Z-matrix of the N, CA and C atoms (Angstrom, degrees):
N
C 1 1.449
C 2 1.511 1 106.84
N 3 1.304 2 118.73 1 136.01
C 4 1.445 3 125.02 2 175.43
C 5 1.564 4 110.39 3 -82.94
N 6 1.495 5 113.09 4 109.51
C 7 1.438 6 110.10 5 -176.30
C 8 1.612 7 114.44 6 -73.10
N 9 1.221 8 113.56 7 -5.27
C 10 1.558 9 115.19 8 179.19
C 11 1.486 10 111.25 9 -85.32
N 12 1.385 11 116.17 10 -8.84
C 13 1.430 12 119.54 11 -178.97
C 14 1.574 13 112.52 12 -98.40
N 15 1.383 14 115.74 13 126.85
C 16 1.314 15 120.14 14 -179.11
C 17 1.597 16 110.09 15 -132.27
N 18 1.347 17 118.79 16 178.84
C 19 1.450 18 118.89 17 -178.67
C 20 1.499 19 115.77 18 -58.40
N 21 1.229 20 120.07 19 -21.03
C 22 1.459 21 124.98 20 -178.25
C 23 1.515 22 115.24 21 -99.03
N 24 1.352 23 115.26 22 -1.02
C 25 1.433 24 121.84 23 -178.26
C 26 1.588 25 108.83 24 -73.38
N 27 1.334 26 107.08 25 160.81
C 28 1.551 27 115.62 26 179.86
C 29 1.552 28 110.27 27 -58.15
N 30 1.293 29 118.63 28 149.23
C 31 1.374 30 129.03 29 -178.40
C 32 1.491 31 112.22 30 -59.66
N 33 1.388 32 122.53 31 -31.60
C 34 1.423 33 126.93 32 -176.47
C 35 1.571 34 111.01 33 -90.53
N 36 1.294 35 116.74 34 1.52
C 37 1.529 36 117.64 35 177.35
C 38 1.516 37 110.83 36 -70.69
N 39 1.337 38 116.25 37 141.48
C 40 1.461 39 118.38 38 171.31
C 41 1.430 40 115.39 39 -65.44
N 42 1.296 41 116.82 40 126.84
C 43 1.545 42 121.12 41 179.52
C 44 1.564 43 107.91 42 -101.86
N 45 1.310 44 117.26 43 -61.57
C 46 1.470 45 123.78 44 179.19
C 47 1.560 46 112.52 45 -121.51
N 48 1.316 47 118.89 46 154.29
C 49 1.483 48 118.60 47 -175.77
C 50 1.632 49 107.09 48 -161.00
N 51 1.259 50 116.44 49 156.46
C 52 1.418 51 122.35 50 -179.15
C 53 1.501 52 110.72 51 -71.57
N 54 1.374 53 116.51 52 140.89
C 55 1.347 54 127.74 53 173.74
C 56 1.499 55 116.96 54 -132.35
N 57 1.289 56 121.17 55 -179.26
C 58 1.464 57 120.10 56 171.70
C 59 1.571 58 105.89 57 -68.47
N 60 1.313 59 114.87 58 169.42
C 61 1.474 60 114.05 59 -175.47
C 62 1.419 61 110.97 60 -73.75
N 63 1.247 62 117.24 61 127.32
C 64 1.511 63 127.96 62 179.50
C 65 1.519 64 111.95 63 -179.84
N 66 1.314 65 119.81 64 165.31
C 67 1.411 66 119.71 65 -178.81
C 68 1.416 67 117.77 66 -106.30
N 69 1.343 68 121.39 67 145.22
C 70 1.490 69 124.45 68 172.06
C 71 1.527 70 111.56 69 58.32
N 72 1.306 71 118.38 70 43.55
C 73 1.416 72 120.15 71 177.88
C 74 1.533 73 108.29 72 -83.07
N 75 1.276 74 118.03 73 143.54
C 76 1.492 75 120.51 74 171.66
C 77 1.564 76 105.07 75 -147.05
N 78 1.331 77 110.54 76 137.54
C 79 1.505 78 119.21 77 -179.70
C 80 1.508 79 108.70 78 171.86
N 81 1.327 80 117.77 79 -146.76
C 82 1.421 81 125.98 80 -169.75
C 83 1.611 82 108.20 81 -119.63
N 84 1.347 83 108.48 82 -154.42
C 85 1.399 84 119.67 83 -177.73
C 86 1.494 85 112.58 84 -63.83
N 87 1.310 86 119.17 85 -26.15
C 88 1.451 87 122.94 86 177.32
C 89 1.598 88 114.24 87 -58.39
N 90 1.231 89 115.48 88 -22.09
C 91 1.469 90 119.23 89 -178.79
C 92 1.511 91 112.91 90 -91.48
N 93 1.357 92 117.67 91 -16.27
C 94 1.484 93 123.57 92 -175.48
C 95 1.508 94 109.05 93 -63.56
N 96 1.433 95 113.47 94 145.82
C 97 1.480 96 119.06 95 -177.75
C 98 1.459 97 107.10 96 -123.01
N 99 1.292 98 121.17 97 141.61
C 100 1.446 99 124.80 98 169.02
C 101 1.500 100 116.32 99 -96.95
N 102 1.515 101 112.20 100 -4.06
C 103 1.426 102 114.73 101 -168.19
C 104 1.635 103 113.70 102 -95.48
N 105 1.264 104 117.20 103 17.34
C 106 1.467 105 112.98 104 172.86
C 107 1.477 106 124.61 105 -88.32
N 108 1.381 107 111.10 106 -7.17
C 109 1.482 108 119.01 107 -175.12
C 110 1.463 109 109.94 108 -131.17
N 111 1.364 110 111.26 109 161.27
C 112 1.501 111 120.44 110 175.17
C 113 1.495 112 107.63 111 -128.59
N 114 1.290 113 126.23 112 101.20
C 115 1.550 114 125.03 113 17.86
C 116 1.481 115 109.54 114 -76.14
N 117 1.309 116 113.45 115 156.28
C 118 1.501 117 123.01 116 176.46
C 119 1.521 118 115.37 117 -39.68
N 120 1.231 119 116.18 118 137.75
C 121 1.505 120 117.88 119 171.21
C 122 1.520 121 108.53 120 154.12
N 123 1.316 122 117.92 121 -175.69
C 124 1.405 123 123.72 122 -178.81
C 125 1.572 124 110.26 123 -159.78
N 126 1.352 125 114.11 124 156.65
C 127 1.355 126 126.30 125 -179.98
C 128 1.580 127 113.29 126 -84.88
N 129 1.379 128 115.00 127 142.79
C 130 1.338 129 119.03 128 179.49
C 131 1.579 130 102.23 129 -133.17
N 132 1.374 131 115.58 130 134.59
C 133 1.513 132 121.80 131 171.42
C 134 1.467 133 110.73 132 -102.20
N 135 1.304 134 120.53 133 122.26
C 136 1.389 135 124.68 134 -178.06
C 137 1.539 136 105.00 135 -87.10
N 138 1.286 137 119.63 136 162.39
C 139 1.461 138 128.97 137 178.30
C 140 1.508 139 114.22 138 -60.01
N 141 1.385 140 118.24 139 -25.62
C 142 1.439 141 120.00 140 175.51
C 143 1.527 142 115.69 141 -87.80
N 144 1.319 143 115.32 142 -0.02
C 145 1.480 144 119.47 143 175.29
C 146 1.634 145 111.39 144 101.88
N 147 1.370 146 111.11 145 -4.12
C 148 1.493 147 117.16 146 176.76
C 149 1.502 148 108.02 147 -70.59
N 150 1.349 149 118.15 148 138.98
C 151 1.487 150 126.65 149 174.71
C 152 1.486 151 108.93 150 -115.50
N 153 1.419 152 113.95 151 128.24
C 154 1.518 153 119.44 152 -178.66
C 155 1.515 154 108.17 153 -125.69
N 156 1.303 155 111.54 154 139.38
C 157 1.498 156 120.86 155 175.67
C 158 1.558 157 105.46 156 -90.57
N 159 1.370 158 115.62 157 112.76
C 160 1.454 159 115.32 158 179.64
C 161 1.507 160 111.73 159 -100.02
N 162 1.272 161 118.83 160 134.35
C 163 1.430 162 121.43 161 -176.68
C 164 1.456 163 120.61 162 -115.23
N 165 1.301 164 117.47 163 -14.38
C 166 1.395 165 125.05 164 -177.33
C 167 1.518 166 115.44 165 -131.52
N 168 1.345 167 117.10 166 155.82
C 169 1.492 168 118.05 167 172.75
C 170 1.523 169 112.92 168 -60.61
N 171 1.355 170 117.77 169 -30.74
C 172 1.459 171 123.13 170 -179.29
C 173 1.634 172 107.69 171 -65.71
N 174 1.351 173 117.32 172 -46.34
C 175 1.422 174 123.16 173 177.15
C 176 1.499 175 110.48 174 -63.75
N 177 1.254 176 121.92 175 -40.23
C 178 1.390 177 125.93 176 178.36
C 179 1.577 178 109.01 177 -63.03
N 180 1.261 179 119.01 178 -51.10
C 181 1.394 180 125.00 179 -179.43
C 182 1.554 181 112.71 180 -60.81
N 183 1.298 182 118.36 181 -28.61
C 184 1.453 183 124.05 182 -179.50
C 185 1.538 184 112.35 183 -74.46
N 186 1.301 185 116.97 184 -15.83
C 187 1.499 186 121.17 185 -177.51
C 188 1.476 187 112.16 186 -75.45
N 189 1.290 188 122.36 187 149.64
C 190 1.470 189 128.79 188 179.29
C 191 1.528 190 106.20 189 -80.68
N 192 1.265 191 114.88 190 113.79
C 193 1.546 192 122.41 191 179.62
C 194 1.468 193 110.50 192 -110.92
N 195 1.332 194 126.02 193 -18.39
C 196 1.471 195 125.90 194 174.65
C 197 1.507 196 109.35 195 -136.11
């Protein structure tokens, strides 16, 4: 979970995202993993409810994290 995201945050801010297996993680893009799917990538839930499948470091960096 992105600790920078709250109820008043912009709709395109990252709220939840895939990480390595663990419980109750919170942080930013540094925790994201591309290794849970084939082809490589991971899901990101934005604050407005939109889900995106992110495949590259460039796509990940382009997301709103703060």
